[in-house]
Every structure is written in structure tokens, then in C-alpha cells.
C-alpha positions as CSV (number, residue, x, y, z in Angstrom):
1,M,38.2,62.1,46.5
2,H,39.9,61.8,43.1
3,F,38.5,63.6,40.1
4,I,37.5,60.3,38.4
5,D,35.5,59.3,41.5
6,L,33.7,62.7,41.3
7,I,32.8,62.1,37.7
8,R,31.4,58.7,38.6
9,L,29.3,60.3,41.4
10,I,28.0,62.9,39.0
11,W,27.1,60.2,36.5
12,Y,25.3,58.2,39.2
13,S,23.5,61.3,40.4
14,A,22.3,62.0,36.9
15,K,20.5,58.7,36.8
16,H,19.3,58.3,40.4
17,M,19.3,61.5,42.3
18,K,18.6,65.2,42.3
19,K,21.3,67.7,41.3
20,L,24.7,67.3,42.9
21,K,25.7,70.5,44.7
22,V,29.4,71.3,44.2
23,G,31.8,74.0,45.5
24,V,35.3,74.5,44.3
25,I,38.1,75.4,46.8
26,G,41.1,77.0,45.2
27,I,40.6,78.8,42.0
28,G,44.0,78.3,40.4
29,H,44.6,76.8,37.0
30,L,42.8,73.5,37.7
31,G,40.2,75.0,40.0
32,K,39.1,77.3,37.1
33,V,38.8,74.3,34.8
34,H,36.8,72.3,37.3
35,A,34.5,75.2,38.1
36,R,33.8,75.7,34.4
37,I,33.0,72.1,33.8
38,Y,30.7,71.8,36.8
39,S,28.9,74.9,35.6
40,E,28.2,73.3,32.2
41,L,26.8,70.0,33.6
42,D,23.0,69.7,33.7
43,N,23.0,67.5,36.8
44,V,25.4,69.7,38.9
45,E,24.7,73.0,40.7
46,L,27.8,75.0,41.3
47,I,27.1,76.6,44.7
48,G,30.3,78.6,45.2
49,L,33.9,79.2,44.6
50,C,36.5,79.8,47.4
51,D,40.0,81.2,47.3
52,V,42.3,83.2,49.7
53,D,43.0,85.6,46.8
54,P,40.1,88.1,46.5
55,S,41.0,88.8,42.9
56,K,39.6,85.4,42.0
57,K,36.1,86.7,42.7
58,E,36.0,87.7,39.0
59,K,35.7,84.0,38.0
60,A,32.7,83.5,40.3
61,S,31.0,86.5,38.6
62,E,31.6,84.9,35.2
63,L,30.0,81.6,36.4
64,N,27.1,83.4,38.3
65,C,27.9,81.8,41.7
66,P,28.9,83.2,45.1
67,F,32.6,83.8,46.0
68,Y,34.0,83.1,49.5
69,A,37.4,84.2,50.7
């Protein structure tokens, strides 16, 4: 799924559905940006972050969501 398709899905869910539950896999540069944006959207629930690097757990703590390695 492309990022623009995800934005369309989020927009649609805001009008027609409950909150969209989203998890981010890979907390590199872009993953951090996506996670932050999702955490700021009213119609999205950020349910977790996942990365093979345990040091990325810090970002999950900042966003108040679970971290998975």
C-alpha cells in the first residue's frame, strides 16, 4: 500500500468508520515520521511500533504505544 492510499483510507475512515488502528514496522527516519503523524490524527489509533533494533523502543515510549522487537 502506498502512503497516499493510506491517507485516502484514513480520510474515508474519518467520515464512515470507527478509528483506524495502525502499527508501524521499521522505525527508521520515515517510520518515525509516519508514527508521529499517525499519533496526531484524531481518527487513527497507533497500536504499536516494531523494529529489530531494541534502542528504538524510546520512540514508542514518546508516543505512548507498545514496542515490539
